[in-house]
C-alpha positions in Angstrom: -36.7 -27.8 25.0 -36.1 -24.1 24.9 -33.3 -22.6 23.0 -31.0 -19.9 24.2 -28.8 -17.8 21.9 -26.4 -15.3 22.6 -26.0 -11.8 21.6 -23.3 -9.4 21.2 -24.2 -7.9 24.5 -23.9 -11.2 26.7 -20.7 -11.9 24.4 -19.6 -8.8 25.6 -20.3 -9.6 29.3 -18.1 -13.0 29.0 -15.2 -11.1 27.2 -15.2 -8.8 29.8 -14.7 -11.2 32.4 -11.8 -12.7 30.3 -10.2 -9.2 30.0 -10.8 -8.8 34.1 -9.1 -12.1 35.0 -6.4 -12.2 32.7 -5.2 -8.3 32.7 -5.4 -7.8 28.8 -8.0 -6.7 26.3 -9.9 -9.1 24.0 -8.1 -7.5 20.9 -4.7 -7.9 22.5 -5.3 -11.2 23.5 -6.6 -11.9 20.0 -3.4 -10.6 18.4 -1.1 -12.7 20.5 -3.6 -15.9 20.0 -3.4 -15.2 16.2 0.6 -15.3 15.9 0.6 -17.8 19.2 2.7 -15.7 21.1 2.8 -17.8 24.0 4.8 -15.4 26.1 1.7 -13.1 26.1 -0.8 -15.9 26.9 1.1 -17.4 29.8 -1.1 -18.6 32.8 -4.3 -19.1 30.0 -5.1 -22.9 29.5 -5.2 -24.1 26.1 -9.2 -24.5 26.3 -9.6 -21.0 27.8 -7.5 -19.4 24.7 -9.9 -21.4 22.4 -13.0 -20.4 24.1 -11.7 -16.5 24.4 -10.9 -16.4 20.9 -14.3 -18.1 19.7 -16.2 -15.8 21.7 -14.3 -12.8 20.6 -14.7 -14.0 17.0 -18.4 -14.3 17.6 -18.6 -10.8 19.4 -16.9 -9.1 16.3 -19.4 -10.8 14.0 -22.8 -9.8 15.6 -21.6 -6.7 16.8 -20.5 -5.9 13.3 -17.1 -5.3 13.5 -15.4 -6.5 9.8 -13.3 -9.5 11.0 -12.0 -9.6 7.5 -10.6 -6.4 7.3 -9.2 -6.5 11.0 -7.4 -9.6 9.5 -6.1 -8.1 6.9 -4.9 -5.3 8.9 -2.9 -7.5 11.0 -1.5 -9.2 8.1 -0.3 -6.0 6.5 3.5 -5.5 6.5 4.8 -2.5 8.4 
């Protein structure tokens, strides 16, 4: 059986499809997802929310984005 692996580039193409379909960037979506802001995720099924968030986290990891630092920034008190 042939093994298939995804890359940051292949994940980016998937993220682009989500962004085009739902009219927001993956970063904007993930910020809403992280705080369960239903009003910003209206029209996105729970399965697609989970899928998009998972793909976005993997893309960040594979593209070298420091996910831990971005979480820390999101949690800082303004």
